ZAMARGU-4260 file (C-alpha; in steps of 0.2 Angstrom, whole numbers, plus 5000, padded with zeros to 4 digits):
<rodrens>
0) 4907/4926/5020 | 4917/4941/5025 | 4923/4943/5044 | 4913/4956/5055 | 4922/4970/5053
5) 4916/4990/5056 | 4926/5006/5048 | 4921/5020/5056 | 4926/5038/5047 | 4936/5049/5057
10) 4936/5066/5046 | 4929/5071/5028 | 4940/5085/5022 | 4947/5092/5008 | 4965/5094/4999
15) 4969/5108/4987 | 4984/5113/4980 | 4995/5126/4990 | 4988/5142/4987 | 4990/5151/4968
20) 5005/5137/4964 | 4995/5130/4949 | 4984/5141/4936 | 4969/5140/4932 | 4966/5127/4917
25) 4953/5122/4902 | 4960/5104/4896 | 4948/5101/4881 | 4946/5081/4881 | 4954/5074/4865
30) 4947/5058/4855 | 4957/5047/4866 | 4949/5056/4882 | 4930/5054/4876 | 4927/5034/4876
35) 4931/5033/4894 | 4916/5045/4896 | 4905/5028/4894 | 4916/5017/4907 | 4915/5018/4928
40) 4925/5023/4938 | 4943/5015/4943 | 4944/5009/4962 | 4960/5001/4973 | 4965/4997/4986
45) 4984/4997/4991 | 4985/4990/5007 | 5003/4993/5018 | 5011/4986/5034 | 5011/5000/5049
50) 5012/4994/5065 | 5007/5011/5072 | 4993/5016/5085 | 4977/5026/5077 | 4984/5041/5087
55) 5000/5042/5080 | 4991/5040/5062 | 4980/5055/5064 | 4993/5063/5072 | 5007/5061/5063
60) 5003/5051/5046 | 4989/5060/5040 | 4996/5077/5041 | 5011/5072/5032 | 5000/5062/5018
65) 4987/5078/5016 | 5006/5087/5014 | 5011/5079/5003 | 4994/5075/4993 | 4995/5094/4992
70) 5011/5098/4984 | 5006/5081/4972 | 4994/5090/4965 | 5001/5108/4963 | 5009/5098/4946
75) 4995/5086/4942 | 4981/5098/4948 | 4968/5093/4936 | 4965/5078/4946 | 4958/5092/4959
80) 4946/5099/4946 | 4930/5094/4937 | 4924/5086/4922 | 4912/5099/4914 | 4898/5091/4900
85) 4889/5104/4891 | 4871/5100/4884 | 4871/5088/4870 | 4878/5095/4855 | 4885/5111/4860
90) 4903/5114/4868 | 4916/5098/4868 | 4919/5090/4888 | 4933/5098/4898 | 4942/5097/4912
95) 4941/5113/4921 | 4953/5115/4935 | 4952/5134/4947 | 4959/5141/4962 | 4953/5132/4976
100) 4944/5117/4967 | 4949/5101/4979 | 4950/5083/4983 | 4938/5076/4993 | 4949/5064/5006
105) 4941/5052/5019 | 4950/5047/5037 | 4943/5031/5043 | 4948/5018/5054 | 4942/4998/5052
110) 4941/4983/5065 | 4944/4972/5051 | 4960/4959/5053 | 4970/4967/5040 | 4979/4948/5035
115) 4962/4944/5028 | 4962/4960/5015 | 4979/4957/5012 | 4978/4937/5006 | 4974/4926/4989
120) 4961/4916/4994 | 4942/4920/4992 | 4934/4932/5001 | 4918/4943/5000 | 4918/4957/4990
125) 4909/4967/5000 | 4921/4968/5014 | 4932/4980/5005 | 4918/4991/5001 | 4921/5001/5016
130) 4937/5005/5011 | 4933/5012/4995 | 4933/5033/4993 | 4915/5037/4987 | 4917/5047/4970
135) 4901/5056/4962 | 4896/5043/4949 | 4881/5054/4945 | 4881/5074/4938 | 4877/5087/4948
140) 4873/5102/4938 | 4883/5118/4939 | 4870/5132/4947 | 4865/5145/4933 | 4869/5134/4920
145) 4865/5119/4910 | 4883/5111/4912 | 4886/5095/4921 | 4902/5094/4935 | 4908/5076/4939
150) 4923/5076/4952 | 4936/5066/4944 | 4946/5062/4960 | 4945/5053/4978 | 4954/5047/4992
155) 4952/5036/5009 | 4965/5032/5019 | 4958/5018/5033 | 4969/5012/5049 | 4971/4997/5053
160) 4977/4999/5072 | 4995/4992/5075 | 4994/4981/5057 | 4992/4991/5042 | 4986/5007/5034
165) 4976/5005/5017 | 4975/5019/5004 | 4959/5019/4993 | 4958/5029/4976 | 4945/5032/4964
170) 4945/5041/4946 | 4938/5045/4931 | 4947/5039/4917 | 4943/5050/4908 | 4957/5063/4915
175) 4971/5049/4912 | 4976/5033/4907 | 4986/5021/4921 | 5003/5030/4914 | 4996/5046/4921
180) 4987/5042/4935 | 5002/5028/4940 | 5013/5046/4938 | 5004/5056/4949 | 5001/5041/4964
185) 5022/5037/4962 | 5024/5057/4963 | 5012/5057/4983 | 5025/5043/4988 | 5037/5051/4984
190) 5035/5067/4992 | 5026/5059/5009 | 5041/5047/5009 | 5057/5058/5006 | 5050/5077/5009
195) 5059/5081/4993 | 5055/5091/4976 | 5049/5081/4960 | 5063/5082/4948 | 5059/5094/4931
200) 5061/5078/4920 | 5045/5070/4931 | 5032/5085/4927 | 5018/5082/4919 | 5017/5091/4900
205) 4998/5099/4896 | 5001/5102/4878 | 4987/5093/4869 | 4991/5097/4854 | 5002/5084/4854
210) 4988/5071/4850 | 4982/5072/4832 | 4967/5066/4826 | 4970/5062/4808 | 4956/5048/4808
215) 4940/5061/4814 | 4937/5049/4828 | 4932/5066/4840 | 4918/5070/4830 | 4912/5051/4827
220) 4916/5050/4848 | 4907/5064/4849 | 4892/5061/4840 | 4890/5044/4850 | 4889/5054/4867
225) 4879/5065/4861 | 4866/5052/4856 | 4869/5044/4875 | 4866/5060/4882 | 4849/5065/4873
230) 4844/5049/4878 | 4848/5052/4897 | 4860/5036/4898 | 4872/5038/4914 | 4888/5047/4907
235) 4901/5043/4913 | 4896/5026/4909 | 4885/5009/4913 | 4889/4999/4927 | 4887/4979/4921
240) 4873/4971/4932 | 4882/4960/4945 | 4875/4949/4960 | 4889/4957/4972 | 4880/4951/4988
245) 4888/4935/4981 | 4903/4937/4974 | 4920/4933/4981 | 4938/4940/4976 | 4951/4932/4975
250) 4972/4933/4969 | 4980/4921/4957 | 5000/4922/4953 | 5005/4915/4936 | 5026/4913/4939
255) 5036/4916/4925 | 5039/4897/4925 | 5020/4895/4922 | 5021/4905/4907 | 5035/4897/4901
260) 5028/4881/4901 | 5012/4889/4893 | 5025/4893/4881 | 5034/4878/4877 | 5016/4869/4877
265) 5013/4879/4861 | 5028/4877/4855 | 5027/4858/4855 | 5009/4856/4849 | 5009/4868/4835
270) 5025/4858/4827 | 5018/4842/4829 | 5001/4848/4820 | 5012/4858/4807 | 5004/4873/4811
275) 5012/4889/4813 | 5015/4898/4830 | 5004/4912/4834 | 5013/4929/4829 | 5016/4935/4848
280) 5019/4923/4863 | 5026/4940/4875 | 5020/4936/4894 | 5006/4946/4893 | 4997/4936/4880
285) 5004/4920/4886 | 4994/4926/4903 | 4978/4931/4894 | 4977/4916/4885 | 4978/4904/4899
290) 4966/4915/4910 | 4952/4915/4897 | 4952/4897/4893 | 4950/4897/4911 | 4938/4908/4914
295) 4926/4903/4899 | 4928/4884/4906 | 4923/4888/4924 | 4908/4900/4919 | 4902/4886/4907
300) 4904/4873/4919 | 4897/4882/4933 | 4887/4896/4925 | 4869/4893/4928 | 4861/4903/4914
305) 4878/4907/4906 | 4880/4892/4902 | 4861/4888/4892 | 4865/4905/4885 | 4882/4899/4876
310) 4874/4880/4872 | 4880/4885/4854 | 4897/4882/4851 | 4901/4897/4838 | 4893/4910/4848
315) 4905/4925/4849 | 4914/4925/4866 | 4925/4940/4868 | 4941/4948/4876 | 4945/4964/4878
320) 4961/4974/4884 | 4966/4992/4883 | 4984/4994/4871 | 4996/5009/4875 | 5000/5020/4864
325) 5015/5028/4863 | 5023/5016/4855 | 5011/5013/4842 | 5004/5028/4836 | 5012/5039/4821
330) 5014/5056/4828 | 5028/5059/4844 | 5019/5059/4862 | 5030/5065/4878 | 5031/5052/4891
335) 5024/5062/4904 | 5009/5069/4893 | 4995/5070/4905 | 4980/5063/4898 | 4974/5046/4891
340) 4985/5038/4876 | 4979/5020/4873 | 4968/5010/4862 | 4955/4996/4863 | 4957/4978/4858
345) 4944/4964/4856 | 4949/4948/4853 | 4935/4936/4848 | 4934/4917/4848 | 4920/4904/4849
350) 4914/4893/4862 | 4920/4878/4854 | 4937/4885/4850 | 4942/4889/4867 | 4934/4873/4877
355) 4943/4862/4863 | 4961/4854/4866 | 4969/4867/4856 | 4959/4881/4866 | 4976/4892/4873
360) 4982/4893/4855 | 4968/4899/4848 | 4964/4912/4862 | 4986/4916/4861 | 4982/4918/4841
365) 4966/4928/4840 | 4974/4941/4856 | 4992/4941/4845 | 4984/4945/4830 | 4974/4959/4840
370) 4988/4967/4845 | 4998/4965/4828 | 4983/4975/4820 | 4986/4990/4835 | 5005/4986/4832
375) 5002/4992/4812 | 4989/5002/4812 | 4982/5008/4831 | 4969/5019/4824 | 4961/5003/4812
380) 4945/5004/4813 | 4946/5015/4828 | 4928/5022/4824 | 4920/5006/4830 | 4929/5003/4847
385) 4912/5010/4858 | 4899/5000/4848 | 4911/4984/4849 | 4914/4985/4866 | 4895/4988/4869
390) 4892/4972/4861 | 4905/4964/4872 | 4899/4971/4886 | 4882/4967/4883 | 4886/4948/4881
395) 4884/4936/4893 | 4902/4929/4893 | 4918/4940/4891 | 4933/4943/4900 | 4939/4961/4900
400) 4957/4964/4907 | 4961/4979/4917 | 4979/4984/4924 | 4995/4981/4916 | 5008/4972/4924
405) 5023/4985/4916 | 5017/5000/4930 | 5027/4995/4944 | 5013/4999/4958 | 5021/4988/4972
410) 5035/5000/4971 | 5027/5014/4976 | 5031/5019/4994 | 5025/5031/5005 | 5037/5027/5017
415) 5032/5012/5024 | 5039/5001/5015 | 5031/4990/4997 | 5013/4987/4999 | 5007/4972/5007
420) 4992/4970/4992 | 4986/4978/4978 | 4966/4975/4977 | 4956/4984/4960 | 4937/4983/4965
425) 4931/4992/4951 | 4931/4975/4940 | 4917/4967/4952 | 4903/4977/4942 | 4915/4975/4925
430) 4917/4956/4926 | 4935/4959/4923 | 4951/4951/4928 | 4965/4964/4933 | 4984/4960/4930
435) 4998/4967/4940 | 5017/4965/4940 | 5018/4951/4956 | 5024/4957/4972 | 5036/4940/4977
440) 5037/4931/4962 | 5050/4939/4949 | 5045/4942/4931 | 5027/4934/4939 | 5009/4943/4935
445) 4995/4943/4948 | 4977/4940/4943 | 4964/4948/4952 | 4944/4942/4949 | 4927/4941/4959
450) 4914/4928/4953 | 4901/4919/4963 | 4910/4906/4974 | 4905/4891/4964 | 4915/4899/4948
455) 4929/4904/4959 | 4931/4886/4965 | 4928/4880/4948 | 4941/4892/4942 | 4955/4889/4954
460) 4954/4870/4951 | 4954/4872/4933 | 4971/4885/4934 | 4978/4872/4943 | 4974/4856/4935
465) 4977/4866/4916 | 4995/4871/4922 | 4998/4852/4928 | 4992/4847/4912 | 5002/4857/4900
470) 5017/4845/4900
</rodrens>
């Protein structure tokens, strides 16, 4: 159960770029942005040590955060704008920024136990939601038009008096991928910590012409969008039905030594059985393969209805992930490009395969093969991205991997040092796991997940036992 705590809102305000510092801008969505219209907002909580009083927080820290956020938005101004959706079949969706547009900032104080929120053990997911900023997930109709307007970004900063600060962020992925969003937050942190200027080399590029739709995917994705809007389905996208009152959140660390153990076991097993090794045995593949098997076993062993739905051994079980596009696409895109430059990967194995003695090898093989296909042809089969993810999200047992260990999120310093803990609350309703770099274990991967308590306990046991068995 969550420890009893209250969150008191001290202030609601709006933060804009400095006056006349950012140009009014219209950014039409590219074919790489459009699929994200079918997803719910991303929500992260970053906790920092902060041994100061609430009065110091309100008088000194909040003004500095507002000022630095305003100047970060001067360069990353679309985050202060809106997503504009026209009636089905008319204009293409676009991101619009106008002078005076702003980001909603909430300032709050929590009576909660800071060490509880920054721990790794299982904690009630509901205790985290008062720290998450409220971002409209339903559209509002612009006055005098039929266009729907959706805010893209919101912030909540909560102080735990004399203990810490939580910076809660919520944003619609349609505006930017994790790379772009991370660049923005790091720019904000840099301005907050050092009151300096952002280097010209780090400024975002808004040239949408660099994204080449060589396969006609925009037309395919827009057709799917208009179909859903016509049937009055929610856009941005649906959320999985999850029993949040009966969910706990925990963090596990896959150490570099653990990944070496998994890799060595796979190599030895393949040699002993005269089988070829999986094509990719990167830390990411090794961690995902191991976690996928543990999660499937936990869900089937303690899954209630899930167990019965997957009584047939040949039923497919999916793992979905996001694949970076910068190194995979055939046309050059600057590393500072503002927007989405990622693709979708979906791997499939059967229950019998994942539950068998070679389950981790099977998982590593199918994940590696998916990555190899993306490496060879990023957009091969991309016309099925939305349909395939719909099928996956509609399945009883699936795993979605959110985040990336390559973003170095634990290096985001607002002037209070490195974060104590990072939590991705958007995984709760997606039935996903989050992967970021480990804060304390060099080369390790920090895994966040939310499950019903009995499944979490089963996963914890399997996580330990499966690693010990890989000798």
